N, C-alpha and C positions, 0 to 999 in steps of 0.2 A: 607360692605358684602364682603363675598368671593369671588373671579373671577370667580371661578365653579358656586357656589350658583347664583350667578347674574347671568352667562349666559344661565343658567337652567332655571331662573326666565325668563329671556325674550324668548328664546325658547317656555317655556310654554306657556307664555303670549300672544305670536307670534300665538300659537295656538289654543287658548281661543278665539283670535281676528276672526281668520276664521271660528271658530265654529258659533262665534256671529255676524258674519258679516251682518247678517239681519237685525240686531238691531244697527248697525254703530259701533260696537265698533272693532277697526283692532289695530294693534301694532304701525302702525304710529300715529294715535291717542292717543293711551295710552302716547306713547312720549310725544306728544304736551302737554297733560294734565300734566306733572312735571312741579311743579310752579317755577318760576322764584326767585333765590337765591343772585343774587347780581346786582345791576342798581340804578337808580333814579327813585322815584316813589312817584308822589303825591298821598294824602291821602284827602279825604273829611273830612272838622270840625277839623283838626288836627291843634294845636294852635301854634307850635314851631317846630321848626324840629325836627327831632329825627332819630333813626338809629335802623338796627336789625344785630346784628353780630352772624354769625351761625358757631358751633364747628363741628369737624369732625364726632362727633355723631348726629347731626341734633338739638342741643340743643341752642334756641334762647339765646341770651343777648340783652334785649329791654333797650335802653338808652331814656327817654323821658326826656319835659320840666316840666311834673306835672304826678299826679296819674292818673288825668284824660286822658292825651293824651296816659298813659302808657296802661292803661284799652283797649284806643281803639286800640292802635298795639297790644293786648296780642289778642284782635276779631281778626285781619287781621292775625297774624300768627298762630292762633289755625285755621280758618278757611284753609289756607292755608295747614296746614299740617293734619285736623281732620274733613274735613267737613260732610262728609258723616256720622262720627259717632256721630256727632254734630245732625243733623236734625232727624239722628235715636231716639238718647236719647230722644230730644224736643216730637216727633211725638208718642214714644210710650207712654209718660206721657200726652201727651195732649189725647191721645186713637184715633190715626190715621195712625196706622201701616196698615189699611188692606186697606188705597187707595193705597198703593205701592204693597203691600205682596198678595193683596187678602184674600178669605174666611180662610188662615190657621192665619190669625193675628186680626181675630173677638174679639175670645175670652179675648185676651189681651184688647182689644179696651173697651170692654163694661165694663172690670173691673175699667179700668183709668176714665169711662167718669162715672163711678158709682160712683168712689170717687169724681168725679170732680175737678180734678187737673185742668185741663184748665181754669174752671170760678176762681178758689182760686188764680190763679196767677194772673189775673187781678185783684181781689179784692186785694190782699197784694201790689202791685206795689204802689200804692198811699198814701199806707200807711209807706213807708220807709221814712228815713228819706230822703231831697232833695239831699247831696253829695251822698249816696248811690244808688237812682235811677239815679242820674246823671253817675255814674261809669257804671251802667248796659248799659244807654244809648249809652255811647262811647261806650263800648264793641260791642252791635249791631252795632254802624256804622261803627267800624272797619270791622266786619265781612261784613256787607254789601259792604264795600269799597273795601274787595277782591273780592265778587261776581260780582261787575261793571267791574273790571280790566281784571275778568279772565272769559271770556266765556266756555271754554272748562272746564268741569267739570270732578272731579273724575268720574271714568268708573263706579261706582257703579248707578250713575245716569242713565249712560245712558242703562246699560243693564235693571234697571226697568224701562226708558222710562218716568223718570220724570226729573224736575229741582226746585232748593230748591227755597222756598219764601224765601224773605226777612229776617233777623232776627230782633225779637221784643224783646225789654227789659224784657219783661215777661218770654220769650222763656227762660232765663237763672235761673228763679225760675222752670218753669218744669222740667230742670235738677236738682236743686235741692231736687224736690218733689221725683225723682226717687230714691237719696240715703236715703229719708226718707222711702220708700218702703224696698229699701234691708235692712237697717239694722233696721228697727222696726215695719214693718209689720207682722213677722212672728209671733208676740206675737198671733195673732188672733185665729191660729190655735191650740197653746196651750192653751188658754182660752177655744174653742170648746173642748179639750178634756178634760181637768179638768172638765169643766160640765158636760159632758156624765157622769164621774169617781162619780162626789158625787152625780148624781142622781141614777145611779145604783149601786154602791158598796158601803158596811159598810165604815163607817168614818175611821175605823181604818187601815183598807185597803188602801183607799185613802192617809192617814198620812203617812203607810209603803211607797207606791209604789213611792210617789212624795216628796222625801225631796229635800232640795235645797243644800246640801253641800256632802261633799266628805272628805276624809283621808289629800287631800291634801291642801283642802280649810280649813278645822279644822284649822290645823296646820299653816297655814297663818293666821287666824284670830285667834289662841290662844285659840280656843274651845269656845269662844263667842257663846252663843243662837241666833239662825237666825229663822227668821220666821216657816219655815218648817222644824225643827230639824229631825234628822235620828232617825228612831223611831225602838225596837224588831220586831223581826217577829212574827205577830199577828197567832200565829197557828190556833186557834180553828176558825177567821174569816175567814182565808185563806183558811182552810180545808172544811168549807160553801161553798165556791166558787168554790172549786174544784171539791167537787161532785156534784154542778148544771149546771156544764160545758155543752154548748151544743156542738155537732158535729158538723162538716162541717166548722169551721172557722179555718184559718192556716194564720201564718204570720201576727197576732196583733203588733206585738212589731217592730219597729224600732230602730237600733241602729245607723243609717247613718247620724242622723241630728246632732249631735256634729261634726262629720269629717269636715262638711261643711259649717255651723252657721257662717256669715259674722263675723268677727270679729279681731282681729290685737295684738301685742306686741307692747308694748311701755317701756322703761324705760331711767332714766336720773341718772347722778352718779353727784353728788355736789363737790367744788374743793376741799374735803376733802379728795376724793378719785382718785386723780390725781395728777403728779407728778408736775404740774408747778400750780394750783391750778384752773384750768379751769374746767368748768360744763359741759357734753358731754351730748346728748340725742341719742337716738338710736329707730326708728320705724320702723315696719313692717305690714302693712294692707295688711289682710286676705279676697280676695272678689273673687269672681268668674274671670278666667281671660280667655280673647276672643282677636282678633286682629283687631283693635289695641288693646292696653293697656287701663285700663281705666284711668291710670294719661298721664299728659304731663308736661315733665320737661320744667323749664323757671328761668330765672333771671329777676329780673325787677331794675332797675336803675332809677330813679329820684330824685329830690333835698332833699336831708339828709336822703334817704333810699338807699340800696342795699338788695336786698332779694333775695333768692331762694329756691327751693324749687318743689312740686309737684303741679300742677292746674288740676281741673276737668274740662276736654274741654266743653265748652259752658255756664261758670262762668268766672268772671273777679278776682279771686282772688287764692289763696295759701292753699291747705288744711292743708299741713304738710311742716314747711322747717324752715327756719332760716334768721331775719336779723343780724345787725352788733350786735344788744345789745339781741336780744332774741330768743331761738330756739323753736318749739313747734310742738307736734303729738299728733295722735288723736289713741285713738281703741273704739271698739264700748262697750256703755254701758251695753249693753245685758238686758234691762229694760223693764217695760210693760207701753208704755204710750198710749194706745188702750185698750179701751174698748167694750164690746159686750152688747148693753141697751134693754133688753129683753121689747119686745112691748106688751100691753094689748089692743087687738083690740077688737073693740064693737061688742058683738055676735048680733046685728042687723044691723050692717052698719060694714061690711069690709073696709071701705074706711076711718076710724076714728081710732085713738088709744088714749088711757088716757093717761091725765097731769094732775095732781092735782084732780080735782074733777070734771073734766069735759071731754067731749070727744074733739077730736081737728080732722080737717082733715088732710089728708096728704099733702103735697104741693108734686106737679108734676112737674118735669124737663123733657122735651122732649129732647132727644139726637138723633142724625141722625148720622148714621156712613155711610160713602162712603166706597164701598169695588169695588177694580179694579175687571173688570171684569164680574160683577155682580149687582146686584140689590141694592140698598142702605137700611139699616136695621135700623130701627126704635124702640130707646129703652127709655121707660118711668122709668126714676130713681123717686121713693120716697124719699121725705124729710120728718126728722122729727126735732124737737128742738134739738135733742142730735145728727145729723146727718144724712146721707143718710143711708136707709135699705141696710142692704148687699145682695145680690145676693141669698146668700145660706141659708135657714132657720137654726136655730138650735134645734135639735129635733122639727122640725116641726113645730117651733114658728117663726116669725119672728123678727129679733134683728138689731139696728142699729148702725152704726159704728160712736163710740163718739173719735176722737182720734187728738193728737196735732198737726198733721199734718194738719188738715182739719179746722183749728182756723187760720182765717187770722190775728190774733192778736198776735198769739203764733210764727208766723214765719217769719224771717228777715236772714239780711246778716252783720248782725254783726260783724262775725268772721272776714271779710275781712280787720278788722281794725287791729288784728294780726302782719300784716307786717310792721304796723310803729310804733307798740309799743317800747317804749325805756327803760322801768323797767319791772321786775316781777310783782307788783303790777297792774301795767296798763294792763298786758296780761291778769291774773287774771281776774279782773273787766269784760273784754270784751270778755272773754270765757265766764262768768256768767250771762250776760245779752244776749247771741247770741240765736238767737232763729231756730237754724238748727235742725238737729239728733242729740239726746242724745248721747253724747260721753265720755269718759273719756280725759281729756285735760294733759299731760305731759308737762313741761316747763322748760328751763335751761337757766339762764342769763350771761351773760358777766364776772358778778364778783364772779361766782363760786356758784350761789344758785338755788335750783332746786323746783318744787312745781307741786302737782297733784291738781285736781279740775275736775268738770263735767262743759260741757256744752249742751245748750237745756235746754226746760221748762219743767218741772217737776211737775204732776197734784197733787194738794192736795186733796187728795180722804175723802169721810165720806160713813160712812153705808156699807163699804165692802173695800175689798183690791183690787179688782179688778182682783183677779184669775178665777171667775168664773161669768158668765153672771144672771146678775140681772133687774130686774124691777127697775127705777128711776121714775116711777109713782108718788107715794106716797111725794114725793122729800126728803124722810130719807136716800138717798143715790147716788151717785153723786162725783161730781169734783166741789171745791172751790177754783178757781183761779189754780194760779201757786204759786210754792214757789219762794220768795222773792229771788232776785240772790245773796242780802248778806247773806243769811240763806246757800247759797249752802255749800257741805263741802270744805275744803281745806286741805291739808297738805304742809307744807313749812319746808324744812332743816331738815330733821327727824334726831336723832342721827347716825342711820344707816350709812347714807351718801348717800341712792337712796332709788329711790320710782319705783317702778315695776305695770304694771298694765295691763293684757292678758286676761279680758272679765271675769275675775274670782268674784264671789261676795265680795265685800267688807264691805257689811253694816250689822250692828249687828240687832238684834232685838229691841234694845231700840234706833235706830235710827227714827228721829221722823216723816219721810214720806216713804211711801211703794215705795221702785226704781222699784222693780222685784220679781219675784216667781224663775224663772229659769236661772239663768247664766250660765255662762261656767265652764266645771270641770277645778279644781283648780291646774291641774298638772303644765301647762307651766307656770304659776307665781312662783310655789314653785321652778320648775326647775332654773329658771331666779334668783329666789333672793337667791339658794342655790351658782350659779356659782358669782352672785356679793359678795356673803360674804367670798368665798374661797380667792380672790385676795384683796391685799392691794391697790394696786394702778390699774388702767384703763384707758387705752386711746385709740382712734377710732378705733384700730385695734382690740385690744380686745374684745370689743362690736358687730362690726361686724363680728368677728367669734363666737360669743354667739349666734349672729342670726343664723346661722348656725349650730349650735348644735342640734345633732339628737337621744341625750341619749333620751329614754323613760321608765323611771321607772313603768310607768303606766302598761306598758305590762308583766310587770315582774309577776304580781297575777295570770294572765291565762297561762304564761310557767310552775309557780310554777305548778300549780293547774294541768295543761297537764302531767307533768314528776310525779306528784303521783298518778295518776291512770294509770299510764304505768308502772305497777308494776311489776317484775320477774315473778308470777305465770299468769298475763293477757299476758306477751310477750312468756311464755310458751305454752301458749292455742292460742296464734296468733302471730307467730312469724314474719307474715309480718310487723307488726308496729314495729320492730324493726328496720327498716329504719326511721319511724317517730320521733321515740324516739330520736335517734341521731342527727335529725334533728333540734329539738325542743332545744338540748342540743347544739347544734352550734351557736345557735342565742347569737350575741354580744352585746345585750341590747340595740343595737341602730336600728335607720332607715337609714343604708347606703344602696348605690346601691348593695353594695355585700353581705349583711347582709342576712345569713340563714335561718329559721325557721319564720321569721317574717310573713310573707305571709298568715302561718296558724293561728299563734298566732290573728292577726285580726280578720280572718274569725272563728277563734273558737270564740272569744267576742259576734261576731255578732250572730253566730249559739244559744248560750247560753242565750243572750236576748230573741232570738224569741221564743226558745223550754222551757224556764222556766216560761216568764210569760204570754204566748199566754191561757194557760189551765185557767188563773186566770179572763180571760177579754173578755168572751164570752158573758156575757151578756151587756158589754158594744157595743159590736158589734150590736149586736141585737136590740138595741136603738138607735142606728146611723151606718148606714153603711158604712160610710165615715171613721169612729173610726179606730184610729191607736195608740198605745201606744208610744210616742218617747218624752222622760224624758232625758234631759241632766245628770243627776244625777242617771240613772237607774243603775250604776256602785255600788252605795250604797247600793240598797236593794238585787241588785242580790247577792253580795258577802256577805251578812249577810247571804242568803239561801242557798249557796253552802259551807259555813263555817260551819252554823248550822245543814245542812243535814236533817231537820226533816222529821222521817219516812210520819207521816202524810200528806206532803205534795208535794212527791214525784210525778211530772207532770202526770207520766204512767205508772201506777205498772202491767197495762196487757204485757207491753213490757219490763220492766225492773225489778229485782228482788230487786233494792237497787240504793241510790243515785250515787252511784260510777259508777255503768252499764249505769245508764243515762247518765251522763259526759263523760263516754268512746263512748257511741254512737254519741255524738255531737260534738267529738272530731275527728273521723272516719269520721263524713259527712261533716266536715270542710275541712279534708285532702283530699277528694276525690273531692272536687269542685276546690280547688288550684289545683288539676291534672287535674280536666276536662279542667280547663284555660290554661292548657301546655299540651297537649296529646302527649307524646313518652318522654317527660321529666323524668329524675332522679332527686332524693332529692336534691343532690348538686350543680344541675342546675337550681333550684327555688331558685334564690335570689330574693332580695324585688325589686331589677334594673328591672327584668324582667316582674314584674307586675305594680310598679309605673311607669308608664310611660306618660310624659307629652305630651297634643295635643291641644295646644292651637290653636283654628280654628276661622278663619274668618264667620263674620255672613251667609255668601252665601254658606258654603261648606255643609251643612246638604241639604239645596235645590236644588243644583248645584254640585255634587259630582266631578265632572270633573274639577272644579275650587280648590279644596283642596290641590292638589299637591303644586299648584301656589301660594295660597294665606296663608295657612296657615304654624304654625312654624312646623318644623322638630319634629317628633317623637322622643323624647331619655328619657333613664333612667336618675330619678332624686332622689336623696335621700331627706330624710324629710319625714312625713307622715301627713295625714289629723287630727290635731287638737290637738294631743296628746304627739306631741314632740315639741319645740321650732320651730323649721325648718319646717312650714307647708308647704305641698305641696302634688298636688294629679294631675290626669290629666288634669282638665279643673280649680282647686281652687288652691289656696294658696297665698303666699306672693305677691302683687303686685307692690310692690317696698320694697328696705332695703335701711334706710337711717341713716347715723350717722354723726352728725356735732357739732359742739362749734361755740356759737355765737363770731364772729370776729375771728375766723379759719377757714374760707372756704374753704383753702389751704389743711387742713388734713381732709377735712370731706370726704363722702363716700356716692353714691347714684348711686343704679342702679336699673332696671326693666326690666321683659320683655317684650321680641319684641323691639320694636324701636319709634321713635318719628313719624315717617311719617305715613300714612294709605293709600300711594301710593306702589304697590307690584313692582315697577321699581325703585322706590327709595331706595339710598345706607343706607338710615334711617329708612328700613321698618321692617328689621330685626337685627341691628348688636348689639343691646343690650342682644340679647336674649342667648349668650352663655356665656357672664358675668353673667346672669343669674342663669343658670343650674349649672355650673361648681361652683359659689360661688365667681367670681373674681371680684375685685371691680372697680370701675369709681370715676370719681371723683365727688365732691358734686357739686360744681357751673361747668360752663362751661368754654371748656379748651380754646384753643389759636383759636381765630375766623379765617376760612377758606373761608367765603364769608360775604357778607356786602352789605345791602338793607338800602340806605338812602331815606329817608322819608321826604317830606316837604308839607306843608299848601297849599292845593288847595281849593277851591270851592266847593261845592257838586253837581252843575249842570255844571263844567267842565270835559272833557275827560279825565279821567288818562291814557288809555291803551296806546295811541300813546308814549307817553313819558317813556314808560319802556325802557330801554336799558341795554345794557350789561349783557345780561341776560347769568348765567351760569348754564345750566343745570345738575342736577346729577340722 
């Protein structure tokens, strides 16, 4: 951390300490809460002596006598650096945030209790293999060992006036459930949307508005048929919808979800594409970014294993990384693994629902949510044979949530075995049998081979494809278990020498199982494929540079559309638009901080999606007050309409004489919105960097704005864009890490992430990686030269360890 920044933080937090003195938070106490990085420490239950070496960026290198001890020490060191973050994640998924935050967190708790994650974690733990349970238990012992030795807790606990409870083995499963929710629960809204559309709109209109492909995906898939192929404009059907539209509805179409959908990029090049025959993996995972970052960097060393990469705090395994034999990376599969089951309620008894030929009473689960500063809230969760009843009905009818994440037999932590795998085939088998969130997995091995497969349980549906809510009461619709691991798709060593996944659709209509309905626009995958094909040879640096590619051909369509509308005749009538025309002409085709034109193009696309589709969707809004059309492939029908410009489908003939005038108005509105966000600025000043400013924030910042200056990362312009260029970045969303590595070549590997290792704002490691992430500079994949060393020795659990800590070097 730069000295100026650190002194500013010390002063800021000192001021905060005085402000919060009533709560006992003072500057001296903040210093005292910094953890020891050097010394000799006994650790309960440790089987053999071990050590933690910490480098200049706070990255721990754990050396242990066994994998169980390594898990125990990882729990210790994660608690040292991320204790509040870990506690927050387990509380969120257990539905216990209101205990510390009060009323503001009740809705979150009710949702988590409805899912029943707190109960599912307890059910899953005894089903795990004994060794995996041992890892989770050892991790919990490490966390609790740290708690026992360090009574001075991170400042967040003091501000909120509570102490963390001992970590339990099932708490790690709660953290895993959080990733399930982050990556897969979003399909519930898609199913609700499609169900309303199919109920209210003609089939041709639904098919036109909800394809599962785009021009970039078509090229990647060699135009193989998909489950929801693009359709020609159904003019007559759409004309009927337009004529029957109802007033009073606006903004029924939302274009923003594709920019912030949890996803990632990953690719691997085989030895045929490198100078020395090594295979290289690249992975950058796109998630919401806060302070501290979701990932924790670590290196694990124990007999026969050296592995490094990214750990999810609260769990004892590496999500992405490499050992000496195999490297692995993940991207969101973006599929559909949750169905809303329409419930048929007994007209004579609302407490019963139909199963087969009989009425069955709902099971009731009582949940009590404790609320800080208020009375507890009792929540009655109704359970069915298919899952809990959703909080929100669908078109006035109750639905049950049938979700892979809620099946105790479908969730496991087998993915942790990747760090011990020695061959590509072993790694593929591990990925295929693992029961975590459904992901694409890319692999590269020490012999130059690469592979792609999927991980997580894939449901085998019958009687429907899961796109819309149906009744399962008659037994003709449902799931029949999960796809056998051996039947999951794999690609090994393709002839082109590389593999790419960027959340795009990878499955044609002839694939035997339904994976999903709306994946992510194929542009990122298309662009990565383009760049990998262009070079005959690749290395770690070329792949790292590709992770930061800002080219956005995707928006080229909207630039050309805008320029075609700004004709000489239009400019003669509206000379004030000449500056806008020149501004759009200045766009360099990229999302660089200096790029001109790009802010208006992004707004123009959003404006078009809303203005073009809203008039056709009023019946959907009337049927469901919460309806919003948010489809990842909305550009496919949008561009079909804008290219054809059918006069009968002009959205508002009262305001516009023709499509060109309509499009011009949307362009003017878009430009006005950008100008309104930048009052007084001239077009040459409106760079993309002026709009795309990162604002990674600590969880306290919104509730306690006075803390923002000391806890948040600096607000800085950053290159990249949301979802439609390879370098995905936004104010609080983007590449949560960038990793490039070849197994056995750690010294050439690259890995950086936003923020830093530590969650303590006075630590040198709180924000020291942020500048590398913002500017795109590399950091070494594995930890560097040790600057601190903790030596851990076995100690009986009932003996005090605190008094034996010595040689503290507090940083």
